N, C-alpha and C positions, 0 to 999 in steps of 0.2 A: 573794447572796441576804438577804431580810430575814427572821428565823426568826420570824415572827408568824403566824400564821393563826387565822383565826374559825371556832372549833369549830360544831358541828352546831347547840348549842344557846345560840351566841351567848357561848362562854366565852372568855376571853382570856388568851395567855401573853405575858409582857412580857420577854424574855431581853436585848432590845437597851435600853441606858441614853441617854434623849433628854435626859439632865439639859444639855447643853450643845451646842445647833446650830450652831454655828458650824465643824464638820467634816462635816455631815451634806450628800449632794447634794441637789438639788432635789426627785428622785424621793423620798428618805428622807424630806425633810420634807413631801410630800406625805401620802407613806404613814402616817405620825406624825398628819398633822391628820384622815386617815379613819379611824384608829382611834380619836382620840379623840372624834370624832363620834359613833362608835358606843356609847363609852362613855356620851355623853351621850344617847343614843337618837336622836340626830340623822340618821336612817338615810338619807334621802334624798341628803343631802348627802356620806354617807359612799360610797353607789353611784356617785355623779357622780363621787367624786376616784379610785375603786377602779377605774372603767371608764377613765379617762384614763390611769391606769398601764396598767391591762390593754391599751390600747391601743399601748402601747409594750412589751411583751411581759414586764412584771412580771408573773410566774406567781403569785406569793404573792398578789398583789393578784386577780388573775383566780380565783384560789381562793377568795378572801373574797366576791368578786362575786358568785359562782355560790351560794355559801350563802345569801348576802343574798337572793338573787333566789327561791332556791328555799324561804326561810321566810315569804316575802312582809312583811317589814320593810320600810319606805321607800317600797314600791310592792307592787302586788297581785301574788303570788306568780305566776312566769314561767318553767316547766319549760324551755321551749324555750330561753331565753337562759340560765337556769342550767347546763343542757348543754352548751351552746354554751362557755360559759366555762370550766365543769369540763374537759372535753374539752381546752382550749386550756392551761390550767393544769397538767393530767396530762402532755400534751406538754413541759411545762417543768418537769418531774419534781418535781413535787408530788406526794409519794406516796399522801395522803389523798385525792387527788381520784379515786382509784380507788373507792375505796368511794361516793364523790358521783356519780360517772358510773353505776355498776350501778345505785343506787336509781333515781335518773330513769329509765334507761333502760328499767326495768320498769313506766313507767308511761306512756312517750310511745309513740303507736301508729308502727308501723313506716315509715307514710310519711313522717310527720313526721320520724323518725330520718334518714331518707336528706336530706331537706331539709338538718336540719340539720349532718350530716356534709359537705353541699355547702357549707354557709357556713363550717363551721371550715376546709376546704381553701381556700375563695377569699382569707379573711382571712390564711391564712399566706401564700398563693402571691403574692397582690399584692406583697408586702413582700419576697419572696424573688427575685421576678422583677427588682426596685430595689437587689438586692445588699446586704439585710439577713443576716449571717450567721447569727443565732439561727435568723430564718425560714428559711434554707435548710437549716440542720440539722433543722429541726422537718418541714419536707417529707419528709425521709426517716422520720423517726419517725412522721407521720403514718399513712402506708401501710402501717404495720406493727401500730399502736393502734386505730386509729378507723374503719376498714370493718369490716364484718362479718367477713369473712376477711383475711389478711394479703395485701397486693398488692404482690408480691417485685420486680417488674420496676421498677415505678413508686418504690419505696423505693430499687431500685438507682441509679437514674437521677438521684435526687436526692443519695443519699451520692456518687455518683462526682463531682458537682460538689461538695459541702461536701469532699471530700477534695483535689480540684485547691485550693479555696480555703482549705487546712490550717487546716479547723477542727476543734476537738479532739474528737477521738475516733471521727473522720469515717471513717479508712481503717479501724479494726476494724470498723466496721458495714458497709462499704462489702463488705470481704472476707468476713464473716458471711453477708452479703445473698447476694453473689453464687454462692454455694454452693446455693443456694434456685431459680437461675435457670438454666432450660434453655440447655444450650450454644450451640444455634441462635440463641438471642435476646441472646446478650452483646454481641455487634460492633454490631448494631443499635442496641441500647441506646446503649453509647458512644458511637457516631456522633452520637445524639439529645443525648448528655450535652453533647457538645463544642460541638454550635451554640448549645445552650443557657447554656453557660458562655461563649462568646465573647461572647452578647448581653449578660449579667449583666456581664461583665468592662467592657464599655464603658458603662455604667449606672453601674458602681462609678467611674469614672474622672471 
């Protein structure tokens, strides 16, 4: 993960040395271009680049995008989009996004929060069902982080699938969440997970 975050007041930290771009990936180069655009106050260009990266599950880009959309630089303030990207970056393990999400949640009405939660879920689920490992793992985390209260049965379903695909950390999460699921539901969820796992496996081939 690129250790570069856009702070609340557009303050930059540059722990990455970009002096030689020859060994950088395409996403690294796009990220560099986006951060340079912000330095030059070309915020709309930065938004477009961070969004492109965010759609590929670049959590740091998602966080920077959320900050720009919340700040109203480059585009008019958009709390709904900022919250969507903030939640996604939080699911991508950007700890700073926790504070950002809490701030925006205090502004957005409950009805809109429900819509945004649904948008976040759909964004991840489409990619998860196509076999994207990051999305599969994040589906489990989604049900523990984004809903108003933890939805353990759905989290367990996706951690079962993530563990079957041997995604790092998923076995521990599966076992921890299983303890929160009633025993009468476990076999039913496992059967559903097996069915979905087989569908995703066909997509991955």
